[in-house]
Structures are given as structure tokens and as C-alpha cells.
VEXLUM-573850 format. One record per atom (N, C-alpha, C): x, y, z; residue number from 1; residue in three letters. Coordinates in Angstrom, 1 decimal, always signed. Layout:
((X,Y,Z),NUM,"ALA"),
...
END
This chain:
((+1.0,+10.5,+1.2),1,"MET"),
((+1.7,+9.4,+1.8),1,"MET"),
((+3.1,+9.3,+1.3),1,"MET"),
((+4.1,+9.6,+2.1),2,"ARG"),
((+5.5,+9.5,+1.7),2,"ARG"),
((+6.0,+8.1,+1.9),2,"ARG"),
((+6.7,+7.6,+1.0),3,"LEU"),
((+7.3,+6.3,+1.1),3,"LEU"),
((+8.9,+6.5,+1.2),3,"LEU"),
((+9.5,+5.8,+2.1),4,"GLY"),
((+10.9,+5.7,+2.1),4,"GLY"),
((+11.5,+4.8,+1.0),4,"GLY"),
((+12.8,+4.7,+1.0),5,"ILE"),
((+13.4,+3.8,+0.0),5,"ILE"),
((+12.9,+2.4,+0.2),5,"ILE"),
((+13.0,+1.9,+1.4),6,"LEU"),
((+12.6,+0.5,+1.6),6,"LEU"),
((+11.1,+0.2,+1.3),6,"LEU"),
((+10.3,+1.2,+1.7),7,"ASP"),
((+8.8,+1.1,+1.4),7,"ASP"),
((+8.6,+1.1,-0.1),7,"ASP"),
((+9.3,+1.9,-0.8),8,"THR"),
((+9.2,+1.9,-2.3),8,"THR"),
((+9.6,+0.6,-2.9),8,"THR"),
((+10.8,+0.1,-2.5),9,"LEU"),
((+11.2,-1.2,-3.0),9,"LEU"),
((+10.2,-2.3,-2.7),9,"LEU"),
((+9.6,-2.3,-1.5),10,"GLY"),
((+8.6,-3.3,-1.1),10,"GLY"),
((+7.4,-3.1,-2.0),10,"GLY"),
((+7.0,-1.9,-2.3),11,"LEU"),
((+5.8,-1.7,-3.2),11,"LEU"),
((+6.2,-2.2,-4.6),11,"LEU"),
((+7.4,-1.9,-5.1),12,"VAL"),
((+7.7,-2.4,-6.4),12,"VAL"),
((+7.7,-3.9,-6.5),12,"VAL"),
((+8.2,-4.6,-5.4),13,"ALA"),
((+8.2,-6.1,-5.4),13,"ALA"),
((+6.8,-6.6,-5.4),13,"ALA"),
((+5.9,-5.9,-4.7),14,"THR"),
((+4.5,-6.3,-4.6),14,"THR"),
((+3.9,-6.2,-6.0),14,"THR"),
((+4.1,-5.1,-6.6),15,"VAL"),
((+3.6,-4.8,-8.0),15,"VAL"),
((+4.1,-5.8,-9.0),15,"VAL"),
((+5.3,-6.2,-8.8),16,"ILE"),
((+5.9,-7.3,-9.8),16,"ILE"),
((+5.1,-8.6,-9.7),16,"ILE"),
((+4.6,-8.9,-8.5),17,"PHE"),
((+3.8,-10.1,-8.3),17,"PHE"),
((+2.3,-9.9,-8.6),17,"PHE"),
((+1.8,-8.7,-8.4),18,"ALA"),
((+0.4,-8.4,-8.6),18,"ALA"),
((+0.1,-8.2,-10.1),18,"ALA"),
((+1.0,-7.7,-10.9),19,"VAL"),
((+0.7,-7.4,-12.3),19,"VAL"),
((+0.3,-8.7,-13.1),19,"VAL"),
((+1.1,-9.8,-13.0),20,"PRO"),
((+0.7,-11.0,-13.7),20,"PRO"),
((-0.6,-11.6,-13.3),20,"PRO"),
((-1.0,-11.4,-12.0),21,"VAL"),
((-2.3,-11.9,-11.5),21,"VAL"),
((-3.4,-11.1,-12.1),21,"VAL"),
((-3.2,-9.8,-12.2),22,"GLY"),
((-4.2,-8.9,-12.8),22,"GLY"),
((-4.3,-9.1,-14.3),22,"GLY"),
((-3.2,-9.3,-15.0),23,"VAL"),
((-3.3,-9.6,-16.4),23,"VAL"),
((-4.0,-10.9,-16.7),23,"VAL"),
((-3.6,-11.9,-15.9),24,"PHE"),
((-4.3,-13.2,-16.1),24,"PHE"),
((-5.8,-13.0,-15.8),24,"PHE"),
((-6.2,-12.2,-14.8),25,"GLY"),
((-7.6,-12.0,-14.5),25,"GLY"),
((-8.3,-11.3,-15.7),25,"GLY"),
((-7.6,-10.3,-16.3),26,"VAL"),
((-8.2,-9.7,-17.5),26,"VAL"),
((-8.4,-10.7,-18.6),26,"VAL"),
((-7.4,-11.5,-18.9),27,"GLU"),
((-7.4,-12.5,-20.0),27,"GLU"),
((-8.5,-13.5,-19.7),27,"GLU"),
((-8.6,-13.9,-18.4),28,"THR"),
((-9.7,-14.9,-18.1),28,"THR"),
((-11.1,-14.3,-18.2),28,"THR"),
((-11.2,-13.1,-17.8),29,"ALA"),
((-12.5,-12.4,-18.0),29,"ALA"),
((-12.9,-12.3,-19.4),29,"ALA"),
((-12.0,-11.9,-20.3),30,"LEU"),
((-12.2,-11.8,-21.7),30,"LEU"),
((-12.4,-13.1,-22.4),30,"LEU"),
((-11.9,-14.2,-21.8),31,"ALA"),
((-12.1,-15.5,-22.4),31,"ALA"),
((-13.4,-16.2,-22.1),31,"ALA"),
((-14.2,-15.5,-21.3),32,"GLY"),
((-15.6,-16.1,-21.0),32,"GLY"),
((-15.8,-16.5,-19.6),32,"GLY"),
((-14.9,-16.3,-18.7),33,"ARG"),
((-15.0,-16.6,-17.3),33,"ARG"),
((-14.9,-15.4,-16.5),33,"ARG"),
((-16.0,-14.5,-16.5),34,"PRO"),
((-15.9,-13.2,-15.9),34,"PRO"),
((-15.8,-13.2,-14.4),34,"PRO"),
((-16.4,-14.2,-13.7),35,"MET"),
((-16.3,-14.2,-12.2),35,"MET"),
((-14.9,-14.5,-11.8),35,"MET"),
((-14.3,-15.5,-12.4),36,"LEU"),
((-12.9,-15.8,-12.0),36,"LEU"),
((-12.0,-14.6,-12.4),36,"LEU"),
((-12.2,-14.0,-13.5),37,"GLY"),
((-11.4,-12.9,-14.0),37,"GLY"),
((-11.5,-11.7,-13.0),37,"GLY"),
((-12.7,-11.4,-12.7),38,"VAL"),
((-12.9,-10.2,-11.8),38,"VAL"),
((-12.3,-10.6,-10.4),38,"VAL"),
((-12.5,-11.8,-10.0),39,"GLY"),
((-11.9,-12.2,-8.7),39,"GLY"),
((-10.4,-12.1,-8.7),39,"GLY"),
((-9.7,-12.4,-9.7),40,"LEU"),
((-8.3,-12.3,-9.8),40,"LEU"),
((-7.8,-10.8,-9.9),40,"LEU"),
((-8.6,-10.0,-10.6),41,"ILE"),
((-8.3,-8.6,-10.6),41,"ILE"),
((-8.4,-8.0,-9.2),41,"ILE"),
((-9.4,-8.4,-8.5),42,"VAL"),
((-9.6,-7.9,-7.1),42,"VAL"),
((-8.4,-8.4,-6.2),42,"VAL"),
((-8.0,-9.6,-6.4),43,"VAL"),
((-6.9,-10.1,-5.6),43,"VAL"),
((-5.6,-9.3,-5.9),43,"VAL"),
((-5.4,-9.0,-7.2),44,"ALA"),
((-4.2,-8.2,-7.6),44,"ALA"),
((-4.3,-6.8,-7.0),44,"ALA"),
((-5.4,-6.2,-7.0),45,"ALA"),
((-5.6,-4.9,-6.4),45,"ALA"),
((-5.3,-4.9,-4.9),45,"ALA"),
((-5.9,-5.9,-4.2),46,"LEU"),
((-5.7,-6.1,-2.8),46,"LEU"),
((-4.2,-6.4,-2.4),46,"LEU"),
((-3.5,-7.1,-3.3),47,"MET"),
((-2.1,-7.3,-3.0),47,"MET"),
((-1.3,-6.0,-2.9),47,"MET"),
((-1.7,-5.0,-3.7),48,"VAL"),
((-1.0,-3.7,-3.7),48,"VAL"),
((-1.6,-2.8,-2.6),48,"VAL"),
((-2.9,-2.8,-2.4),49,"LEU"),
((-3.5,-1.8,-1.5),49,"LEU"),
((-3.4,-2.2,+0.0),49,"LEU"),
((-3.6,-3.4,+0.3),50,"LEU"),
((-3.7,-3.8,+1.7),50,"LEU"),
((-2.3,-3.6,+2.5),50,"LEU"),
((-1.2,-3.9,+1.9),51,"PRO"),
((+0.0,-3.6,+2.7),51,"PRO"),
((+0.3,-2.1,+2.9),51,"PRO"),
((-0.3,-1.3,+2.1),52,"GLN"),
((-0.1,+0.2,+2.3),52,"GLN"),
((-1.1,+0.7,+3.3),52,"GLN"),
((-2.3,+0.1,+3.5),53,"ARG"),
((-3.3,+0.6,+4.4),53,"ARG"),
((-3.3,+0.0,+5.7),53,"ARG"),
((-2.9,-1.3,+5.9),54,"LEU"),
((-3.0,-2.0,+7.1),54,"LEU"),
((-1.8,-1.6,+8.0),54,"LEU"),
((-2.1,-1.6,+9.3),55,"THR"),
((-1.0,-1.4,+10.3),55,"THR"),
((-0.6,-2.8,+10.8),55,"THR"),
((+0.6,-3.1,+10.7),56,"THR"),
((+1.1,-4.4,+11.1),56,"THR"),
((+1.8,-4.2,+12.5),56,"THR"),
((+2.1,-5.3,+13.2),57,"PRO"),
((+2.8,-5.2,+14.5),57,"PRO"),
((+4.1,-4.5,+14.4),57,"PRO"),
((+4.8,-4.6,+13.2),58,"THR"),
((+6.1,-4.0,+13.1),58,"THR"),
((+6.0,-2.5,+12.9),58,"THR"),
((+4.8,-2.0,+12.5),59,"ASP"),
((+4.6,-0.6,+12.3),59,"ASP"),
((+4.2,+0.2,+13.6),59,"ASP"),
((+3.8,-0.6,+14.6),60,"LEU"),
((+3.3,+0.1,+15.8),60,"LEU"),
((+4.3,+0.9,+16.5),60,"LEU"),
((+5.5,+0.4,+16.8),61,"PRO"),
((+6.5,+1.3,+17.5),61,"PRO"),
((+6.8,+2.6,+16.7),61,"PRO"),
((+6.9,+2.6,+15.4),62,"ALA"),
((+7.1,+3.8,+14.7),62,"ALA"),
((+5.9,+4.7,+14.8),62,"ALA"),
((+4.7,+4.2,+14.8),63,"ALA"),
((+3.5,+5.0,+14.9),63,"ALA"),
((+3.4,+5.6,+16.3),63,"ALA"),
((+3.8,+4.9,+17.3),64,"VAL"),
((+3.7,+5.4,+18.7),64,"VAL"),
((+4.7,+6.6,+18.9),64,"VAL"),
((+5.9,+6.4,+18.4),65,"VAL"),
((+7.0,+7.4,+18.5),65,"VAL"),
((+6.6,+8.6,+17.7),65,"VAL"),
((+6.0,+8.4,+16.5),66,"GLU"),
((+5.6,+9.6,+15.7),66,"GLU"),
((+4.5,+10.4,+16.4),66,"GLU"),
((+3.6,+9.7,+17.0),67,"ARG"),
((+2.5,+10.4,+17.8),67,"ARG"),
((+3.0,+11.1,+19.0),67,"ARG"),
((+4.0,+10.5,+19.7),68,"VAL"),
((+4.5,+11.2,+20.9),68,"VAL"),
((+5.3,+12.4,+20.5),68,"VAL"),
((+6.2,+12.2,+19.5),69,"VAL"),
((+7.0,+13.4,+19.1),69,"VAL"),
((+6.1,+14.4,+18.4),69,"VAL"),
((+5.1,+14.1,+17.7),70,"GLY"),
((+4.3,+15.0,+17.1),70,"GLY"),
((+3.5,+15.8,+18.1),70,"GLY"),
((+3.2,+15.2,+19.2),71,"GLY"),
((+2.4,+15.9,+20.3),71,"GLY"),
((+3.3,+16.7,+21.2),71,"GLY"),
((+4.6,+16.4,+21.3),72,"ALA"),
((+5.5,+17.1,+22.2),72,"ALA"),
((+6.2,+18.3,+21.5),72,"ALA"),
((+6.4,+18.1,+20.2),73,"VAL"),
((+7.1,+19.1,+19.4),73,"VAL"),
((+6.2,+19.8,+18.5),73,"VAL"),
((+6.1,+21.1,+18.5),74,"THR"),
((+5.3,+21.8,+17.6),74,"THR"),
((+6.2,+22.6,+16.7),74,"THR"),
((+5.9,+22.6,+15.4),75,"GLU"),
((+6.7,+23.4,+14.5),75,"GLU"),
((+6.2,+24.8,+14.4),75,"GLU"),
((+7.1,+25.8,+14.4),76,"PRO"),
((+6.6,+27.2,+14.4),76,"PRO"),
((+6.0,+27.5,+13.1),76,"PRO"),
((+5.0,+28.4,+13.2),77,"ASP"),
((+4.3,+28.9,+12.0),77,"ASP"),
((+5.2,+29.9,+11.3),77,"ASP"),
((+5.0,+30.1,+10.0),78,"ASP"),
((+5.8,+31.1,+9.3),78,"ASP"),
((+5.5,+32.5,+9.7),78,"ASP"),
((+4.3,+32.7,+10.2),79,"ASP"),
((+3.8,+34.1,+10.5),79,"ASP"),
((+4.4,+34.6,+11.8),79,"ASP"),
((+4.9,+33.7,+12.7),80,"GLU"),
((+5.4,+34.1,+14.0),80,"GLU"),
((+6.8,+34.7,+14.0),80,"GLU"),
((+7.4,+34.8,+12.9),81,"GLU"),
((+8.8,+35.2,+12.9),81,"GLU"),
((+9.0,+36.7,+13.1),81,"GLU"),
END
């Protein structure tokens, strides 16, 4: 999965907010409240993973264009030269 500059900056911003949640989850789990701690760790992981995996309405036009262009244009093989 290749990320552009804006996608990378968005991922960094998400990680900046997810790391404190995950660290607090680990501390809470180690302090004797494992259910809450594990729940917070799961929330932190989902904060990072879901935006990368889900297709949002703003992603649909790019996906349609990519599919149309990918179907119409074929790249030549290296062996055909």
C-alpha cells in the first residue's frame, strides 16, 4: 500500500492521538483493570487501522477512476520488446 504525502501526514496525525490512548491502556491493564486496558488498546489500534482499510465517500471517485484507467490502459510486458 503506497501512501502519498497527505496520506502519510494523516497517518502521523492519527498515530499522535492513538499512542497516548494505547499507553494509557497498557498502564491501566498493568494497574489491575485489564478489561479497560485491553479495550483502550483495541481502540488505539482501530484508530490507526480503520482509516487505512475503510473506503469513505471521498475515496470513491478516485477508486472509480483508477478502476476505469486500469481497465482501459494496459502496461506492456518487459518481454514484448
